[in-house]
C-alpha positions, 0 to 999 in steps of 0.5 A: 770096107769093114768086115767086107761091108762098105761103110762110106766112100768118097770121104775127103776132109781135114780136121784142125785145131779147135775143131769140135766135130760131132759125129752122128748117124744111125747104129751100124753106120761106122761112127766108132770105126771112123774114130779108130781110123782117125787114131790110126788103129785100123786102116781104110780099105782104100785111100789113107788117113794121116794123124799128125798128132803124136800118140801120147797127145791123143786121148780117148773117152768112151762110155766104158771107164778105164779104171781099176776098182781096187785102186784109189782115184788118186792111184788110178790117175797116177797109173794112167798118166805114167802109162801114157807119158812115162812120167810120174805126175806130181801130187798137185797135178792129180789133186787139181784134176780131181778138183776140176771134176769134183772128186778131190775129197774122194781122192783116196777112196777105192774107185770100185765104190764109185757110182757111174757118174763118179767113175766117168768123172774120174775118167775125165780127170784122166784125160785132163791130166793127159792134156791131149791135142786130139781127143776122141769121144765115143758117147762119153755122156751116156748114163751121166747125171746132170752134174757129171754132164755139166762137168763133161761139157765144161771140159769140152769147152776147155779143151777146145780153148786150148786148141785141141781137135775133138772128134765126138760120137754123140747119141744126143745131138740136140744137147751136144751140138751146142758145144760143136763147131762142125757136124759130120753125119753118116748116112747110106754110105755117104758122109756130110761135113758141115760147119755150123753156127751156134744158132744152126746147131740149136735149131737143127740139132736133130737134122741131117747136115745137108752141105759138104765143105772143108773145115777152116784151118 
């Protein structure tokens, strides 16, 4: 229940390392609410959700950026890394993260002058520095240009290779599904969870998952 409205029922699943789970459904079906529950930021009205990943190893990336316009790109990353880990990152770590998102030459420019794509790439660099075990994505590629989308997709692949679990709310299932291992579709208060092959995901990117199974551990 959310705000006295039933969003879903009879949900029983386990997310494991290297799972890249695409979360799809129409507007208002509870996708973002599911992300908040997965991070234990809100509780279900019935049942329980347990996250075994320490909070400092959980990261969030959405369509809104968490940057301070008056700070430089470097200063933004320094601030957020210290806020999450309690430790000041080394200069080489920050520049390496900026290099991975093609922003190294803008390291000392104020973030307030960045375009939408550059701002989101800076946001991706923030997540790279955090090196999360559990990554929550809420339509992070909305409004990005081709270069920024490609950088984002490369980072998704890199996180999965490092055994991170990724729960990803998508507004473009056809494009994003190529990088997913599973699909979780919410429709009419029911959740379908399906393990998908790459071929299935390419052929059925816009289709509704039609079987329910647990994710392999």
